[in-house]
N, C-alpha and C positions, 0 to 999 in steps of 0.2 A: 502494500499499501504508500509505504515511504517512497520508495521508486517510482509509483505513479505520480505520488504527487508530486517530486521532484521535476517527474517529465512536464506535467503540465504546467509547472513556475517558469520554467527556459524553455518554451516551446514545444510543438510535437516532434520526438525524432523521426528522421529521413525512413520510408517505406519501399519494399522493394518496387525496381522498377525495369524489366526486361531488358527495357529498350534503352537503359541509359548504359550509354559508354565512354563519360565521359564529356568534357568541354563540347556545349552542345555548337555544333553550326546553323543552325536554322534560328536565328534570334533575332530583334529588332533593335531600333536605338533608344538610348535610355536616358534620361535629364535630356532633353533636346533645348529645354527653356537655360537651362546651366550653359549649356554649347551656346546658343546664342550670346550671352553674357559674357561668355568669356572671350568670342571675337568682337563684339562692340568693345569689351577693355581693351583688348591689344589694337584695334583703331585707334581709338583714345590715349595708348601708349606711345603709338608712334607718332601720332600726330603733335605730342609733349616734346619727347623728340625733333623734331623737326622745329620745333618752337625754341626749344633749348639751343639746337646747333647753330639756328640762326643770329640768335642774343649772345650765346655765349661766345668766351673767348679763352681758352684755356692756355693760352702765352701768360695770363694773368697770374694765375699759378706758378711757373719755369720761371720765368724770369722775372727778376726784382725792378720795381720801378721809380724813376728818378723824379725831381720836383715839379717838373713839367708833362707827369703822366707818360712817359717816352719810355718804354720795354731797356734792357741793359744786355745785350748781347743778344738780339735776334737778328737773324740772319736777312738781308735786302734793307736794313734801314741803316741810318747814318749812325747807329751804334753798335755796330754788327761787332766792331773790333773793340766793344768798351762792355766786356761782360760781368766788371764787378759795380756794383752802388759804394760809393765814397759820400762819408758823413762829414759836414763842415766842421760841424763842434758836436763829438758822441755823446761829450758831457750832457746835454741838453735831452737825448734820449732818455735820461732817467726820471722826466718831468711827469707827475701822471699822467698825462694828456695820451702818453705812449698807452696806457691801460685803456683807453677810452676809445682811443678811434687809432692803435695799433699803427701811428703814423709818428715820427720825431720831429719836435718843431724846431727843424733848422733844416738849410738847402742842403737838398741830395744830388749829384750826378754822378753821371756813369763815366766811368776810367778802364783803360786799356790794363792797367794794372795797379795794384796797392800802392801808398809809399813807402820804401825802405830807407828813408833817414828821418831825422829829426831835424826841423827845417823852419823858422820864423818868417811869416812874410816881410816884416822888416829889415829883416837883413838878407834875404833871398833878394827884395827890390834893388839890392846893392851889388850885387855879385853876379857872377857869372852863371849862380844858380835860378836864375829867375827865370828860364825856359825851361828847368825841370819843373818848378814850382807853378808854371801857366795853365798845365796839361791838369792840374787841379780846382780851375779856376772854373767859372760856367763857362759855356760854350759862347764863342766873340767873342769875351774877355782879350783886349791889346795892348793893357798896360799903360796908357796914357792918363789915369785917373792919379792923385796922389796918395798916399798912403791911406788916410786918414778917411779919404774916400770911396776908398774900395773894401776897409773893413764896415765903413758905413752903410755901404748900398748892399753889403753880403755878396762881390762878384769876387770872394776868395775866402780861402777859411784865414784864419788869425795865425794858425800855425799846424804845420804837419807833423805826423807822429806815425814813428815805425808802428806797420799794422800788414797782419795779412788774412786774406779772403778764407771766408767761413760761411755757407750757407750761401754763395757769390756776396756777402758784402762783406767791408773792411772794419775789420775790429785790431785795434791797438795787439800788438804782440807783447801783452806781459810777462814775464816772469819776474821769479825770485832768484835770487843772488846772494849768498849767504845771508840770509834771512830780511834781505832788504827787496821791497817792492819793485819793479824798474821795469821802462819800458825803453826796447833796446838797450843803450847804454847810458840812460838818465836816469836820475832820481826824480828830479822835478822837471814842470816846464813852463813855459811862458805861455798867457791865458791870451797874448792879443793885445794888452795895455801896459805892457811895458812891466810887470809884478811877474815874481815865478812862485808855482806854488807845488804844492807837493804831489808828488804821482800817484798819493792814494784817494785823494778825491776822483783824480780821473777812474784809478782802478774801481770806485765803488758806481761811479756814473756809468761805467763797460760795463760792468754785472749785470746793473738793473738791464741795460739794453739787452745783455744778453741774456737778462733772463727772462724776456719777452719774447727771445725765439731761440729759449734753448731747445723746445721740442722740435723746433724746427731744424735745427742743427743736430741732436742724435739721429733723425730720422737721415740725414743727407750723409752723415757718418755709414749706417747702415746700408743707405745706397750706396755709397763706394764700396764697402765690404760685398755688396753683390755682385760690384761691377766688376772686380778682380777675381770673386769664386766662383763664378755661377757656372763654371764649365764643371769644377767639381760637384758642385749642387747636382748637377746636372749628370755625372755620373755616378751619385750616392744614392739618386733614383731608381735610376735606370738598374742599379744592383738590388733595390731593395724590389723590383718588379721582375727581375730574374727570379730573385729567389722566393717570390710568392707565388709563379706561375709553375715553378721548379715545385712547391711545396702544396700545389694543389692537383697537380700531375701526381705526384707519389700520394698524394692525398685517395687520387681513384683508383690504383693499382693495390695500395699496403694502407689501408683507413686504419684498421685496428693497430698495428705496427706505429705508422706516424703520429698517432694520437698519444700513446704511451712516451713515442720518443718525444715529441712534443711537450709533456708535460715537465720529465725530466730534465730536458733545455733549459725551461723556465729556470726551474729549480737553480740550476747549475750557473744560469745567467744571473739571476739574481742572488747567487753565492756568491760570485765571483765580484760581484757589484760591493756587498758586505765585505769582500776580503780586501779590495783594492779602497773604501774607504777609511779601515783601519788602519793599512799602511800607508795612507798619506796623514792620517790623525797622529799617530806614531815617531813619522819625519819631520812634522814640524813641530815637535815638542823642545822645548828649550830655542826654537829660533824665536828672535830679537819680535813683539807685538805679533804673535801667533794668538797669544792669548786673550785678546779685544772681543770683547762680546759683539756680537750682530747689531744689539740695541745701541752699542756706542759707537758704533761706524756707523750709523744711519744709512742713507739710500746711496749708493755710487754706482753713475751712469756705465760705468766703467765695471763688471760684473768680476773681471778677474782678479780684481782686489780680492774677493771673499774665499779665493780658493786659498788665499795666505793665510786663513784662520782656522784653526783647530775648530772651534764652535761648526763651524760650515759643514767639515767634513764628520762631525758625530751627529750633526742634525742629518744628512744623507743616510750615513749607518743606522740611526734609527727607525727612519720609513720605510730602508729596504728591508730592513730586519720586520719590520711589523706586514710588510707587505708579505714576506718570506713564510712568514707564521701562518698569515689568513691564508695565503695558499694552500700551503700543507695540511693545517683544519681541513679545511672543504675540502681535500682530496680524500684525507681520511672519513668523512662522515658523508661523503657524496660516492663512495665507493663503487657501490652496487648502480647506483641510478646514472653513473659514466659508463657503467658497460650498455646498460639500455640506450645513453645517448649514443654510443660506439656504434653500436646496430642500427638507427639510424641515418646515422652517417655514411656508414658502408652503403647504404640504399640510397642516399643522396651520391655519391659518388658514383655508383651504376645510372643512375640517371644520366648528371652530368657528362657521364662518357658516352650516353645515346645521345645527349645533345651538347656535344663538344663547343659549336658557335657560341652557345649561352655565356662561356667565359670571355668571350671579346667583347658582349653586349655591354659590359660596365665604360668600355671606350665611347659608343653612343653616346650613354647617359652624359660623360665627363665632356663632350665636345658641346653635347647641346647645353650643357651646365655654365663650360666657359662663354657660349655666348650668349646666354642669359646673364652673366655677372659682368663681360663686357660692355653691353648695351646700359644698364643698371648704372656702371662706373663712369661711362663716359658721358650719359645723361646727365650724372649726378654731376660730374666736372662742368660741362655748360651750363647747367643752371646755377651753381654756387657763383659761375665766372659771366653769368648776364647782365650783370652791375652794370652803369656806367660810371666814368671817374666823376670824382667828385673834387673840389678844390675848394680852400678853405684860407682864411686869412688868418697866419700865423705871426705873432710879436713880441717881445722878450718882457715888453711893459705890460701897461694896464691899459691898453687899448679897449676901446668901448667898443670897436666892432672886431675884435678878436675873436676865430671861431665861425664866421659867417662865411656860406659862400660866395664864391668870388669867380671871375672870366678870367683866367692869364693872360690873355689876350687885351684887355681895355682896363687891368687893373694899374697899368701906370696914371692912366690919365680919368681915374674913377676920383669919387669923391672921398672913400675910401681911404684912400692911396693918401689924398691931400691932409686927412683929418689923424692918421698915422703913419708919418715919413717913414717909420722904422721897419712897417710892417710886410711880409712878403705873401703875394697868394701861390700858393703851390698844391700839388697835390696831397691828398690826405687820405682815400681809400675810395673803393667801389660801393655806388648802392645805387638810390634811384627812389622815387616818391611814383611813379605811375601807377595804375593798377596792376599792370605786370607783375613790376617790382613787388607789390604787397603780396601776389598770390602765389612768390617761390616757394615759402615754406608750405602753402599745401600741395603745390606740385610734387616738392620734397617727398613729404610722404606720399603721395599718390606714385611715385615713382618707387620708394621702397615696397609699397605694398603690391604691385606690379612685378616686383623680382620675387618677393615670396611668393605669390601667384603661383607663378611659370618656371619656377625653380620646384616646387613643390608637383605641379602637375607634370613636368620631366620625370620627377622621381617616380610618380605615380606610375606612368607609361611605362616605365622599366620594371616595377614591380606587377603589374599585369602581363604584362609580356612573360616575365621568366616565370611567372605563376601559371598562366596559359599553357609553355611549352612543359615545363614538368607534371602537368597535372593531364597533359594527354599521355605521358608515359607510366603515369599510377592505373590509368584506366586503362591500359592496355593490357589484355588478358593475360595474352600469348606475347612474352618481350622478347627481342625487340620487333616481331613480327608485325604484331596489330602496331605497331606504332606509326603514325602520320608520317607522308613526307614532310620535310621542313616542317617540323612544329612552332620552332621560334618565330619564322617570318610570318606562320599562319598566325601564332597569336599575336602578334604586333599590326598584324593590317584587322583584322577583329578590333583589339580596343583602339585604334585609330576611328575604324568606319561605323562601330555602332556604341563606344564609349566613350567618346569623345568627353559628354557631356557629366557623367558620372565621374570621371576623373578629375574632371575641372570644380564638379561638386567637393570632392573630398580634400580637393589643393584649394577650395577657399575657406573652408571652413580652418583648417589648419592655418592658413595664412592671417585671418584675423586674429588669431589667437598670439599668432608671431608679432603683429603689428603691434598688438595692445602690449604686447612683454618690454618690444622697443620704446613705446610712448612712457612706460612706468620706470626704464632705466632713464628716458630724459628726464623724468619728471625727481626721480631719487637724485641723479646729478644736482638739476636746480634747488632743490630742499636740502642739502649735503650741510648747510651752513647753518641751516635753520636749527633751533633747540627744540622744538617742542617734540616730546617724546614720543607720544599719539600717533604723531603723523608717521615716525619712522618706523613705528611698531608697525601701523597700519599699512604702509607702504612694503616693509616685508611680508607681512602674511600674504599681500596680494601677489607679490613678486614671485612668490613660493606654489600659490593655489594656480597660478596661471602657467607654472613652470611642471605642476603637476598633471594640470587639464592639457599641456600641447603634449605631452610624454602619452596620457590614456589616449589621446586623439591619434597619435601616431600608432598605436598599437590595435587601436580599430582598426583606421584608416586600413593599413596593412593585411588584416585578414580578410576585412569588406573587399578589397581589391582582390585577394584568390577568390572567394563567392564570385565575383562578376567575370573573372575567367572562364570560370568552372561554367554559373548558369546562366549569366548575361541578365542576370535582375538589375534593376537601378541601386544607385547608392545606399540609398537607405535601407532597404530590403535585403540587400548584402550586409552591410553591418549588422542589422538585426539577427539575420540568421547566421553570422559568424559567432556573434557574444554569445549566441543561446547553443550553438553547438561547443562552443569554448567551455561553457559551463556547466553543459551535462557532460563532459568530461574533465572537470577540473582537476582531479586529481593526475590524470594523464597530464596536463597540462604544467604542474605543479614539478613534474618528473621530469620532462623533456625540454620543455622549453626554456626554463633559465642555464640546464649543465648544458645544453650543446651552446648556448648563447658565449656561458663560460670559458668552455672548450675552445671556443672560435678566439673569445679574447686571446686564451692563452697563444694561439698561432699569430696572434696580431701583434701580442708583446715578444713574443720569441723573434721573430722578422724586425719589428722595429727597435729593439736591444741589441740587437746583431751589429745592424747597419748604424746605428746611434753610436755605439762603442769604436764601430771603425771609424766615421765621422771624427771622434774626438781624440782619437789619437793620431790622426791623420792632421787636423788641425791645429792640432796645440804640437806639432811637430815629433811626436813620442816614435811616430815608425813613418819611414817616405820612400817612396815609391822607387823615386830616382834623385838625384842632391838637388835639396833647396826647391821640390815638388810644390809643399804647400805654399798662399800666396801670404804676402804679410797684412795683416787684418787690424782695424780697428777694437772687433770685438769677436772674437771667434767664435763667441755663442751664437752670434746670425746665421754662419750656415749652419753651424750643428741643431739648431733647433729647426731651422729650415727642413734640413735633411730628415730629421726625426718626424715633424708632424708631414711632410711629405711623402713618406713611408709609411706611415699611420694610413693616410689616406688611400695610398695605392692597394696596403693589403685588404682595409677596409674594401676596396673596392671587389677584390678576388673574394674575399670572403661571404662577402653582401651576396652573390650568387650561392654560394653553400646557405647561407644564411635565409636565403628566402625558397630553395630548394627543400629544406628541413621544414620550413614553417608549412609549404604547400603540401608535403605527400604528411605529414602528420596532420592537420584536415581531411585530406584524401582518407586518410588512415581513420577516423574516426566517422565520416560519414560509410565508410567500407562495413566498418561494424555494427552501423545504424541498418542499414540496406538489406547488408548479407548474412547469413550465417555459417559458411565455410562446407555446406554439402556441395552434392553435384549437382542440384537446381539451383542453390544458390552462392555458388564459390566467391570466396573472396579475391579482388585482385591485387592485394597484397604478395608478395614473396613469401615463401614459405621461413624464410629465416626471418624476416622480417615478421611476420605473424607469430612464432614460436617466443620468441623472446621480450616482445613486446606484449602479447598477452599475457603471460606467467609474469612479465613484474610490473602488470597494472594488477594483476589477480594478488600479488604481495603487497600492494600498495592500500589496494583497497582491504584486504585482511587487516592491516595494519592501522589502517582507519576504523574500523571497527571496534578493534579493540581499546583504541581510545576511549572511541565514544565510549 
């Protein structure tokens, strides 16, 4: 009676149907309204892209802009040979105005190279250095004015200071010598009014100016590391791809052995990591400065500093030890379930073997996702650079019109120029007050939403395609004779022809949740300075709830897509049937689903760990293929992290095929148990090996659950 009640609570089990032979070929279109909405949204997305490309200008991001709003270093312009931006008085960049408008209230010009010597205008005007000095004056300066007039009109800087280019901007080359701050070989500088000041003032101003661009400087250094190491990064990713492919091929023929080899190798790799951390920890014992705590050191952009601390290696060792212990304990308690999962992986290996082209399908998904990312990123850049150049009045004194917009072409003859003789009309920022500019935030949100929707649609298309192919394998009674020709291409065609609307529906639900999470993150960043604890608590709860909701929707969508691939029903019906089917087999779900996910995770960790260790030893010059192979880097963690993340994505792409195959076979197995009883009239479609171990394992779990009740 209790079994009947459970069946009624979670839908009606499938009945025997002698005509059912797997994925239904004669099916109709589903969720047509969502398909129409998707097509209309894509048309609107293309229109937004065209508008953005018409108004945007990515040069505003790539090239620095001088006081006249002209780009430095852009080919085809008069500043083509002047790639660097030079500030007349870098100390003024410490003004609070910089934090408000991201523009220093000092004249800025494009120069061919940054100054390499200390020189004042007063001294240069009387010497042969004047020709060198003139290249740092405003364009068109002839030098026919007096010294006072030049400094008053801002035609030339009062002083040149040895500088170095950083993020295409000239910053003072500040360094310490025997505890004394110096610029070049100077400890003081002349301010242009005849008095000399301590270099510390310049240092403080430069630090504040550098603080405004610190994130951009870090990004430029990371970009430099990519430019010199991209070749080796690609080689590392190729190694990860070869290892993943080799692992999958071996899994096809030696599934049981490979799973246990994978488990042992993961344990050994983590063990070596613990050993290496311990050796580094003991090596640093007694070294000067190695006992400084991480809290006292604070955040450093050069992460190599942390590797000279014993506390860092102790933290690594503790983390790896905990991970090792957790994996060993899970293996001990899940040893019987692992045997069941291995049987399912063996069956998945046979399915993949008969549909080998399924291993290449992640490349299709990858290319489509790259297309989505490229369109989203280019549209976002063009939208963010759609603003117009805004010029404002800058003045050192108390000019009443300072901060107002101006026209640089007519400023010299305007009333504002007569009211404030010492003021300058120079480029401030990119902005605008038109209706288009006010709608930019909404367009960016729409751009992000469409990216999530299309990316989820691409992933859904891949899941339905693979599920249809593997379902064709399972429901073939005599394998592989009854397997249809080209099952992957047939499933792909059915998905696009009949179920574009259903895929769009599932992707839409997920995209809505994701865009809400993005907005919550944005609000959380804006409210970080608030001291309202209730608001912070509420925001944390909302973020947690929507994270859980996204995970649940992903799980439900994945199983709904499998039902769509088999039966051709609409999204809501498929999601309901899949959910009820899983609830009617909840014990089997608990036995197999997470255990197989755990085994696949170990496989990913093995590949990522192996490639990551190789990349670490290579980029830190611990090993060399040939003499001086590894390139010099600002941060060697940049290529290492890139290789690790890329290796994980590559391994995930290959293992996702197996994951989808296991999920599809499991749902088909549950359907098979409900439809058939193993007799000659109603034979099981599952293989005998899979039937023996799955039914035995399920029976043991059922008895265990009854004993616990």
